[in-house]
N, C-alpha and C positions, 0 to 999 in steps of 0.2 A: 461432419466436421466443417468448421469455418476457419479460414486463414486470413490473417491480417499482417500488415507490414509497417515497420518504422524504419525509414532511411535516415540513419544518423551520420555524423561526420566521419566516423570510423568504419562504417559499413551498414549492411542491411540486416535488420532483425525481423524474423518471421515468428508470428504467434499462431499456434494451432489450438483452437478451442474444440474440445471433443476428441482429440487424439489420445492414445493410450500409452501409459508407461511401458506396457509390454512391447511397444514398437520403438522404444528409444534407440535401440541398436542401429536401426536403419537411418537415424539422423546423425550418427557419429562419424567422424572422419576416420581414415585408416591409421592415423597416428595414435600414439599413446593417450589413453583416456583415464582420468581419475574422477571418481564420484565423491562428492561431499554431501553428507546427510546427517540427520540427528538420530538419537537413540530410538525414538518412537517410530519414525518412518522406517528405519532399518528393521525393527522388530516386525512391523506389519507387512512390508513390501520388498524386503531384500530378495525374496524368491523371484521377483520380476526384474531385478537389476541385470544388466549385462555382466559378463564375467570379467570384471576389471577391479583394480584396487579400490577400496572404499575407506575414506577418512570419516570418522564418526565424531560429531561434536555433541554437546549437551543440549538442553532445551531451555526455553525461557529467555526473556529480555536480558537477564543478567549475564548471558554468555555472549552477547553482541558487543564484543570489546576488541581492542587492539591485541590483548593477550591471546584471545582465541585465534585471531588472524596470524599471530606469530607462530602459534602451535601448528596451524595448517601449513604455513610456508616452510617450516622445518620438515613436516611430513612430505611435502612436495619434493624437497631436496633429497630426503631419504629414498624416495621412489625414483630418483634420477630423472626428474622431469626437466624438459628443456623448452625452448621457445615454440617448438612444434606440438607440444602436449596440449591436450584439450581437457577442460574441467567442466563437470556437470554438477550443479547443485540440485538435489532432489529433496524438496521440503517446502515449508511455508515461507513467509516473508523474511524471517530471521535467517534461515539457511540461504535464501536467495541473495539477501543483502550482503551477507558475509562472503559467500562464494564469489559474487561479482567483484567485491572489493579485493579479495585475495588474488583472484585471477588477473585483475587489472594492475596489480602492483608487483606480482611475481615476475622477475626478469623484465620489468617495465611493461608487462602486459602479455598475457596469452589468451587465446580464444576460449570462450565458455558458453554454456547454455543452461537452461533451467527446465526441470519438471516441477511444476507448481502443484502443491498437494493440499493447500488450504483455500477456502473461498476468498479470504482477505488477500492472499497472495495472488490468486488468479486474476482478480479484478483490479489490483493495485500494485503491490510491491514488486512483482516479477516483471511488470510491463513498464517500459519507459526509460530504462537505462540508469536509474539512480542506484548506486551501490555504496554502502557505507556502514559504519558502526557508531555506537554511542561513546561519549567521553564523559566519565563521571555520570552526572544525572542529565546531561544534555543529549537529546535524542538526535541521532544521525549527524553529529557535529563533524565527523571526519569521513570523507568519502570522495567519490569520483562520479562523473557521468561517463558511462560506457555501455554500449548496447550488447546484450547477449546475441549470439548467432540465431538461437531459437528459444522459444518458450513453449512447452507443451502443457496445456491446461486440461488435465484429465479429470473430468467432472465425476467419474466413477469413484475417484479417491476421496471425494468429500463425504462418502457414507460413513466413514469412521470418525468424523468430527463430532466433538461434544456440542450440545445445543448453543452454548455461549459462543463458540467459535463460528457457528453459522450466523448468529446475530451480528457478530463483529464484522463479518464479510458483507452482510446485507447493509450495514451502515455506509460502507463505501459505495455500494451500488446505489443507494438512495442519494448520496452526494452527487454521483454522476448524473442522475436524473434531474436533480435540483439545478445544477449549473448548465445543463445542456439539452434536456429532452423531457418536455412536459408529458408527452405521450407515454414515455417510460414510467414516469411517476404514477400516472393513471393505471398503468399495467400492474405495477407493484401493489397499489391499493386494492386492485381487483383480484389479485392472486397471492396475497400475503401468506395465507395458510399453506398454499402449495410451495411457496418459496421456503417457508420454515421447515417443511417436511422433505425438502430437496426433490420435489417432483421433477422427473427427468427433463421434460420439455420446458418447464418453467425455468429451472436453474440454468439450462443450456442457453435459453434466450437472454436471461439476465447477465450471465457471464459474457456471452458474445457481444451484447449491446454495450456493456461497460468497456470491454476491450476495444471495441470499435471507437467509442468516444475518446478513451484515453489515448489510443494510438494516433488518432487524428490530431488531437491537441499537441502531443509530443512531436509529431511530424512537423507542425508549424513552429514549435518553440522547444527545441531539445534541451537547451540549457537554462530554462526557466527565467527568461528575461522579459516575458510579456504574457502571451496567452496561457502558458502553462501554469501561471500563478493561480488561475481559477481552480485548478485541482486542489488547492489548499483551502477550499471553503470549509469552514468549521475547524480548521487545524490549529490556528493561532491559540485560541483559548482551549481547544481540545488537547493540544500537546501540554499546555500548562496543567490541565486537569490530570492528564496521564502521569505527569511527574509526581503529583500529589497522591493520586488515588491508586495507581498501579492496577487499573481496572481492565486493561486490554485496550488496544488501539481503537477498534471500532466503537466500543462503548464510550470512550473519551471523546471521540469525534462526534458521536451522536449528541452529547451534551454541548460540544462546541458548535454544532450546527444549529442547535436551539438558540444559543447565545448569538450566533451570527444572524439568524433570522430575526431575532428581536432587535438587534442592532440595525438591521436593514429597515425594520418597521419604524424605529426611532428616527431614522433619516428620511422617512416618508417615501420609501421605495416600494415596500410591499404592505399589504393590508393585514390587520389582525387575523382575519379569517384564514389567510395563507399560513401564518405562523401556527395557528391552532391545527390546521390540516397537517402540517409537517410534524408537529408534536404527536398528534394522534397516530400517524403512520409509524413513527419510531416506537411509540409505546406498543403498538400492535405487533411489532417485530421483536418484542422483548428487549428493547434498548432503553437505557435510562435517559430521562429528559429533565430531571430536577437539577437545579443549579445551587445546591445547598453546600457551598464552599465559602471559605473566608476570602474576602476580596483582596486583602493584602497579600495572601499567599498566591492567589492567581496572578496578581500584578507582578510579583517577584519572579514567578516562573515564566510568565509571558515575556518579560524583559529580555530573556536570553534567546528569543525566537530568531531563527536563521534568516527570516525574511526582513529583518530590520534594515533600515537605510539611514545611518546616523541616528538622529532623534526621531525619525519617522519609521513607519513600516508599511508594507503593502497588505491591505486587508480586502478580503473578498466579500462582497455584498450581493444580495439577490435583488434584481429589478423585478422579477416575477418568478414563479416556479417554472424552471426550464431555461432561465437566462440569468447569468451572473455578470458582474463587472468588478474590476480591481481598482481601488482608490488608494492613493498614498495619503495616509493620515498620520497625525502625530501620536506618540505614545500617550501624551496627556489626554487627547480626545478618547482614545481607547480606555485608558484607566478610569476616566470619569464615567464611561459607560459601564465598566466592570463594577465600580462602586454602586452604581444605580441598580444592578440586578443581583449582585451577590451580597451576602450578609456581612 
C-alpha cells in the first residue's frame, strides 16, 4: 500500500492506494456514518460494507444531477444526520462527485470519504477535491472544492470492470504521463498489454504514480488558478466530444488529447513523431483517436467550457512528452484550429 496526502484549505486528505474496501471500518469515525453507492456496486460488494445505512442511487451520467443530490439530502434528513455525521461514497467517479457535493452542502458541510471502485475514479475523479454535478448538458457546471478525509483506492475492485471502463481509466493515466512524466509514458508503452489485463504490479504502479502526480499538482494549486489547469490536457475539446458522443469520459479525453497534441504541433511545440507516438499508444489501449466530428458542433459545445475567461480560455499544450504548459488563447484561435482538423 502507498499513502499520499493533499493538504487543502479545509483539512488534510489522505489517499491510500492498495488498501481494501474490507478495511473501510477502521477509517471511519465513531460518529454516525452513512454510505452512498450505486446499484451495481451494492450488488457486487455490499457484503464487504460496514453495517451502516446505505443510500443507493442509479448508474450512468444521467443521474449526476441536482435532482439526485436532492434525493440524497432528503435521505440524510430521514436518517436524522447532523453535523457530526460522516458520509462515505463507494463507487466510481459519478458516485464520488455526487457524494462529495451532497456532503459539502448538507448542513453547510459534513465530513466525507471515498472508496473508489473504478480505474477512472482512482486516478482522477476521487482525488483532488472537485465535487459536483452536471446541469442540463453542461458537465460539472455546479460544484464545490472540498477535500475528502480519505480516499481508498482498492485495485482489487477493478477486476469486475468491463474492458471499456479499463480503457477509459487508462486515458487519464496517459494524460498524467503526457503532462508530467516521460518515464511513465515509456512504461505504459512497454507494459500496455499488462495494463489492459490489470496485471497486479502494473496497475498498482500506474494508479500510484497517477495519484502521486495529481496529488502534487493539487497540493500546489487546490482551486485551479494555475498549475492545476495542466490536468485539463485534452479536456476542452474532449468535453465537447463527450457532449456529442456520450462515449465515456476517458474515450472522449483520448480524442481530445489527440486534438491537443495536434494543436501543440501546429504551434511548433512538439514534433509530428510525438503526435504519432501518442496516437499509437492510445490506439493500443483500445481508445479512439479519430476526429470524425462536425466542426460547428464541436465549437458550439466547447464554447460552454468552464475554463473560459471572457472571450478567452486557458488551453493546455505539450512542449514535449512529459511536459505541459497553459496558454491563454482566444476562442477565435481555438475555433480556427477546430475547423482545420474536424470536417
